[in-house]
N, C-alpha and C positions, 0 to 999 in steps of 0.2 A: 300515592298521596294517602296519608293517614287522616281521615276526616275527624273534625272536632266532634267530640261526643257530647250530646245535649243531655243524655241521661246516662250516668256512669254507674257501673257495677264493680265494686271493689271488695274482694275478700280482705278482711282486716288482718292485721298482724297477730291478733289474738285468735285462737282457734274457735271456730263456730260463730264468729261475728262478721256480719256482712253489711257494708255501707252502700247505699243507693242514693243517687243524686238526680233530682229533677230541677235543672237549672236553665230551662228554656220553655218555649211555648209547647204545649201538648198538641201534637199533630199526628196524623196518620201517615203522611209522607214526609221524607226528609227534604233538605235543601238541595238546590240545583248545583251540581259540581261543574263549573265552567271548564275545568281542565279536561274532563272526560265527556262532557255534554250528556250527563246522566243524572237522574235523581238519586241522591244518597238515601240509604236506609234511615228511617226516623228512629232516633234513640229515645223518643218519648211516646211512641205508639203503644197501644195495648198489646199488639203482637210481640213487640220487642220486650215489653215488660213480662209477658207470659214466658218467653224463653229464659229470661233472667231468673224469675221466681222458681222455675223448674230446677235450677242449679243449687237452690238454697235448701238445706235439710230442714225437716219439720221441727227439729229440736234446737234450731239455731236462734241467734239473736239478730234482728234486722234493724238497721238504723237508716231512716229515710230523711234526707236533707232537701229542703224545698226552697227555691227562689224562682218563682214563675208567675207570669201574668195570667196564666190559665191557658185556654185553647179550646179544642173541640170537645164538646160536652160528651158525645158518645164514647170517645177514647178515654176521657177522664173517668166516666162512670164505670167503664170496663176495668180500668186500672184499680179503682176503688174496690170493686167486687172481687178482683183477683187477690188483692191484699187481705181483704176480709176473710177469704177462704183459706189463706195460708196459715198453718198452725204456728209458725214462728212467732216469737215475742217481738212486737214491732213498736219502735219509738220514732215518732216524727218530730223533726226539728225545722222550724221556719228560720232560715238564715237571713232572708231579705224580705221578700213579700210572698204571700200566698193569696193570690187574687183569683176570683171566679172559680173555675173547676179545680184549680190547684188547692183551694181551701177545702173542697169536698174530698179530694184524695187524702188530705191530712186526717180526716175523720175516720179513716180505716185503721189508723194506728191505735194500739192499746194505750199508749201514752203520748200526749201531744204537747210540745214545748215550743215557745216563742222566745227568741233572743231579744235583748234590748234594742230599741230602734227599729224593730220590724213592724210589719203591718199586714192586715188582712182585708179582703173585700168580698162580700157576698152580694149578688145582684141577680136580677131576672135574666133569663136567656133571651137572646135576640137572634134573628135570622134575616137574610136578604131573600126576597121573593118577588117574582114577577107573576102577574096573573090578573084575572078579573075579580070583581067584587066578591063573588061566592068563594073563590079560592083564598082570598085574603082573609075573609071571615073564618074560614075553616082553619087556616094557619094560626090565627089568634086563639081559637078554641084549643088547638093542639098544644100551643105554648102554655096555656093555662093548665092543661092536664099534666104536661111535663114538669111544670113548676110544683104541682102538688106532690109528685113523686120525689122531686129534688129536695123540697123542704123536709120531707120525712127523714132524709139522711141526717140533716143537722139536728132535728128535734130528737132523734133517737140518742145521739151522743150528748146533747146538752142536758139531758136528764132533768127536765123541768125548770131549768134556769131561765128559759125564754119560752114565751108562748108563740103559737103559730102567727097570731096577729102581730106581735112584735117583730118576728122574723120577716114577715111579709113587708112590714113598714121599713125595716132595714134594707131589704132588697130593692124596694121602690126608691129609697133615697140614694142608694149606691154610695153609702158613707164609708170612708176609709176608717178601719178600726185599729186602734193601737193594742198592745198586749194586755193592758188593764181592761179595756173594753171586752176583749175576747175571753179573758178569764171570767169576767162577771157574767157574760152571756153563756158560758159553758162551751165555747168553741175550742178551748185548750184546757190543759190540766195544770200547767206550770209556766212561770216566767223565769228564765234562766239568765243570771248575770254573766255566767261563763259557759259557753258551749263546749262540747268535747274537743280536746286538743289532739287526740290521737286518731284523727280521721284518716282513713286510708285513701287519700287523694294522690294519684300518681303525678309526678313532676312532668311538666311538658318537655318533650325532647326539643333541643335546640342544636343548631350547628355551632361551629367554633366562634361565630360572630354573634351568637345569642339570638338568632332568628329561628322562629318556630317553623316546622315543616309545612303547616297550612299557609303561612305567609310566603314561603318559598314557592309553593305550588301556585299561589295566586299570581305572583310575579312572573313565573314561567308561562302561565296561561295567557297573561296580558302580552308578554313578548311574542308568543305564538300568534296571537291575533294581529299584532303589529306587523309581523313578518308576512302573514298571509295577505294582509291589506296591501303591503308594499309590492308583493309579488303580482297581485292582480293589477295594480296600477302600472307596473312595468310591462305586463303583457298587453294591456290596452294601448300603451304608448307605442309598442312595437308592431301593432296590427297595421296592415296596409289597407286603410279605409279609402275606397275610391271617392273622388270628388263627385258630387251630384251632377247629373247631366243638365246643362243649361243651354238654352238656345241663344246663340250670339245675337246681340241687338241688331246687327247689320244683316242677319240671315233672313231671307224672305220666307214668309209662311207658305208652305206648299199648297194649302187650300186656297189662299188668295191668288197664288200664281196660276192655279188650274182654272179658276173662274175668269181671270184676266185673259188667259189664252182662249177660253171658250167663247167669250163675247167680243173678241177683237173683230 
């Protein structure tokens, strides 16, 4: 089975131009593959991104296309820093949405562009935690410290177009921002009516009926599950299960018979 790629790396038809795509949630682990019962490699992890960036020459042009609701902060921040360190000229395009940590990754690009109809969301981090009162208070303090560091990323790129107080208010409100908002605040550099047409996206492979490999694999795994279930049912039906021992109603109780004999 060829797994669907959530972050794709495509050498462009032009020499020294490389296209990267973040089109899913940023995660450390991939999705579960029901056909093999294993976890797939995440194509949006910091480790995968590191492997991809190692293949791109320092003097190359890199184009990053984003359509993501965000994901794990630690993975996204690591991807941001990896991009920042890479010497290639980087242009980031928002194709759909850049929410949460996906908007932070965009800030690593030298030029940031949003298409028409796209949107962005910046907000405060959140976690799920169990614990006593002291542990909950500590986590709240930790979140505040993490947000100070997180806001610095945006403020650095916004170049004075937004204050920390305004940014904090935006994050508290969790307001969806349109391209005009993002341009005014300094989150992007340009609004593009027409996005690049020569993007190096590979065509999905299909069979003669137009069915993609991942769809075929899903159908096969479902059929395997049905076959296994039917096999188990057949085996159960063929088992020789003895009837439970039951004392006939007309059979005398041996204890009662003993005492009847004893006291005759």
